[in-house]
C-alpha positions in Angstrom: 63.9 109.9 113.2 63.0 108.6 109.6 62.0 112.2 108.5 65.8 113.0 108.8 67.8 112.2 105.6 71.0 110.3 105.8 72.9 113.6 105.1 70.9 115.2 107.7 72.1 112.4 110.3 75.9 112.6 109.0 75.9 116.4 109.6 74.6 115.9 113.2 77.0 113.1 113.8 79.8 115.7 113.2 78.6 117.6 116.1 78.7 114.6 118.7 81.8 113.6 120.7 80.1 111.7 123.4 79.0 108.0 122.7 76.3 108.3 125.4 74.7 111.0 123.3 70.9 110.3 123.3 71.1 110.5 119.3 73.4 107.8 119.1 70.9 105.4 120.7 68.4 106.6 118.3 70.6 106.1 115.2 71.4 102.7 116.2 67.7 101.7 116.1 67.5 103.0 112.4 67.5 100.2 110.1 68.7 102.1 107.1 71.9 100.9 105.6 73.1 104.5 105.0 72.4 105.3 108.7 74.4 102.3 109.9 77.2 103.0 107.7 77.4 106.8 108.8 77.2 105.4 112.5 80.2 102.9 111.7 82.1 105.8 110.2 81.8 108.0 113.2 82.6 105.3 115.6 85.8 104.6 113.7 86.6 108.2 113.7 86.1 108.6 117.2 88.4 105.8 118.0 91.0 107.3 116.0 90.5 110.6 117.7 90.7 109.1 120.9 93.9 107.4 120.0 95.6 110.6 118.6 94.4 112.3 122.0 96.2 109.8 124.3 99.4 109.9 122.0 99.5 113.6 122.2 99.0 113.7 126.0 101.8 111.1 126.4 104.1 113.0 124.0 103.6 116.2 126.2 104.8 114.8 129.5 108.3 116.1 129.0 107.2 119.6 128.4 104.5 119.6 131.1 106.9 118.3 133.5 109.3 121.2 132.4 106.3 123.8 132.8 105.4 122.6 136.5 109.2 123.4 137.3 108.5 127.1 136.0 110.3 126.6 132.7 108.2 128.3 129.9 110.3 128.4 126.7 111.2 124.9 125.7 113.0 124.3 122.3 112.6 120.9 120.8 115.6 120.0 118.7 116.0 117.2 115.9 118.0 116.6 112.6 117.5 115.0 109.3 119.8 114.0 106.7 122.6 112.0 108.4 122.4 109.0 106.3 122.1 110.4 102.7 125.1 110.4 100.3 124.3 113.9 99.0 122.9 117.1 100.2 123.0 118.9 103.6 122.1 117.9 107.1 119.3 120.0 108.3 118.4 120.7 111.7 115.3 122.5 113.4 114.6 124.1 116.8 111.1 124.9 117.6 109.4 126.4 120.4 105.8 125.8 120.9 103.3 127.7 123.1 101.8 126.5 126.3 98.4 125.0 125.8 99.8 123.9 122.1 97.6 121.3 120.8 98.2 119.6 117.3 96.7 116.0 116.9 98.5 113.7 114.6 102.0 115.3 115.8 104.6 112.3 115.5 108.1 111.4 114.3 108.3 112.5 110.7 109.3 109.2 109.6 105.8 107.8 110.7 103.9 110.4 108.6 102.9 110.7 105.0 104.3 113.4 102.9 100.6 115.1 103.1 100.7 114.7 106.7 104.0 116.3 107.1 103.3 119.2 104.9 99.8 119.9 106.8 101.7 119.8 110.2 104.6 121.9 109.1 102.2 124.6 108.2 100.3 124.5 111.3 103.5 124.4 113.4 104.8 127.5 111.4 101.7 129.1 112.2 101.5 128.5 115.9 105.1 128.1 116.9 106.6 130.9 119.2 109.9 130.7 117.4 111.5 128.4 114.9 115.4 128.2 113.9 116.9 126.2 111.2 120.5 125.0 110.9 121.9 123.8 107.5 125.4 122.0 107.2 126.7 121.5 103.7 128.1 118.3 102.3 131.6 120.1 102.2 131.5 120.7 105.8 130.3 117.1 106.5 133.4 116.0 104.7 135.4 118.4 106.6 134.2 117.6 110.2 132.3 114.1 109.7 128.6 113.8 110.0 128.3 113.4 113.7 130.1 116.8 114.4 128.1 118.3 111.3 124.9 117.2 113.1 125.9 119.0 116.2 127.0 122.1 114.2 123.4 122.1 112.5 121.5 121.7 115.8 123.6 124.6 117.5 123.0 127.0 114.4 119.3 126.1 114.7 119.1 126.9 118.2 121.1 130.2 117.9 118.6 131.4 115.2 115.7 131.2 117.4 114.2 134.6 117.8 113.5 133.5 121.7 116.3 132.2 123.9 115.0 128.8 125.2 115.2 128.1 129.0 115.6 124.3 128.4 116.3 122.1 125.1 114.8 118.8 124.4 117.2 117.1 122.0 116.6 114.0 120.0 119.2 111.5 121.2 122.1 114.2 121.4 124.1 116.3 124.0 125.2 119.7 122.6 128.2 122.0 123.5 125.9 124.9 124.4 125.1 126.7 127.6 121.6 125.9 127.8 119.9 123.2 130.2 119.1 120.4 128.1 117.5 116.8 128.2 118.8 114.3 125.6 116.1 111.8 124.7 116.3 108.5 122.9 113.8 108.3 120.1 112.8 111.9 121.2 110.8 112.4 118.0 108.2 109.9 119.2 108.3 110.8 122.8 108.0 114.8 123.0 105.8 117.0 120.9 108.8 119.7 120.8 111.2 117.3 119.2 108.5 115.9 116.9 107.5 119.4 115.8 111.3 120.0 115.0 111.7 116.7 113.2 108.8 117.6 110.8 110.0 121.3 110.3 113.5 119.8 109.5 112.4 117.0 107.2 110.1 119.3 105.1 112.7 121.9 104.9 115.5 119.4 103.8 113.1 117.7 101.5 112.1 121.1 99.7 116.0 121.6 99.3 116.6 118.3 97.8 113.7 118.9 95.3 115.3 122.1 94.3 118.7 120.1 93.7 116.7 117.7 91.7 116.1 120.6 89.2 119.8 121.7 89.2 121.1 118.0 88.7 118.1 116.2 87.1 120.3 113.1 86.2 120.3 111.9 90.0 116.5 112.1 90.8 117.1 113.7 94.1 113.4 114.7 94.3 112.8 111.0 94.6 115.4 109.8 97.1 116.4 112.9 98.7 120.0 112.0 98.5 119.8 108.5 100.3 121.7 105.7 98.6 118.8 104.0 96.5 119.7 101.9 93.4 118.5 104.8 91.4 121.0 107.0 93.0 123.8 104.6 92.9 123.3 104.0 89.2 123.4 107.7 88.6 126.8 108.0 90.5 128.3 105.4 88.6 127.2 106.8 85.4 127.5 110.6 85.8 130.0 110.6 88.9 129.6 112.9 91.7 128.5 116.5 92.3 129.6 119.1 94.8 126.3 118.1 96.7 127.7 114.8 97.4 129.5 113.7 100.6 133.1 112.7 99.2 133.9 111.2 102.7 130.8 108.5 102.0 132.1 105.2 100.8 129.8 105.0 97.7 130.7 108.4 96.6 134.3 108.3 97.4 134.6 105.3 94.8 133.4 107.2 91.7 134.6 110.2 89.7 133.7 113.5 90.6 131.4 115.3 88.0 131.7 118.8 89.2 
């Protein structure tokens, strides 16, 4: 074994998934510090992968139960942007294929920006259909944020190129003639809802970054329209824009810029 370099061993470890593989026992006998560090890294990666595998399996239960009932097209539905003072509320509906697997899929709020972007690309590549619903600040003021959220979700569903047989929705019941299941904290309980959460989040963040270019005084690209100190200070100094929700108290108390 000593005739193998540490780099050789690291490459060999990449192809091993079983802790009982005979080479693992050999590597444990190797007294080189570099080999033991490589083995420690491999063991850590294995534990992390097993944890992600288990989470993905648990989050697939709603989908698998529906598949067993003969339902094949399931749309996960979620939204982002209920709480911000500015920008739209954005919903996504995502139909994943049977057998879909994407380790790391989770509620978008638990992921880094890099993770979300990577998962967003993978979901867009593999999903059978994706629909997006965007409801403006003006419409939010007109109907209230709860109703606007439902409008965004229904719009996202109606934009799907495939009609779903069943909807899995994050904590909402929708006025639409499709069988549906409302799941509390669904973005942490269903892979379909988690996928829609990520698509909605990345879509809205990109929209807010574009608004940041249009209205540089407000720093939308930093806070995505939420009521941070930076945003409140900008509102007090510059007033509100047409992208602000006039029905939200911190906005209603300042002058309109546009």
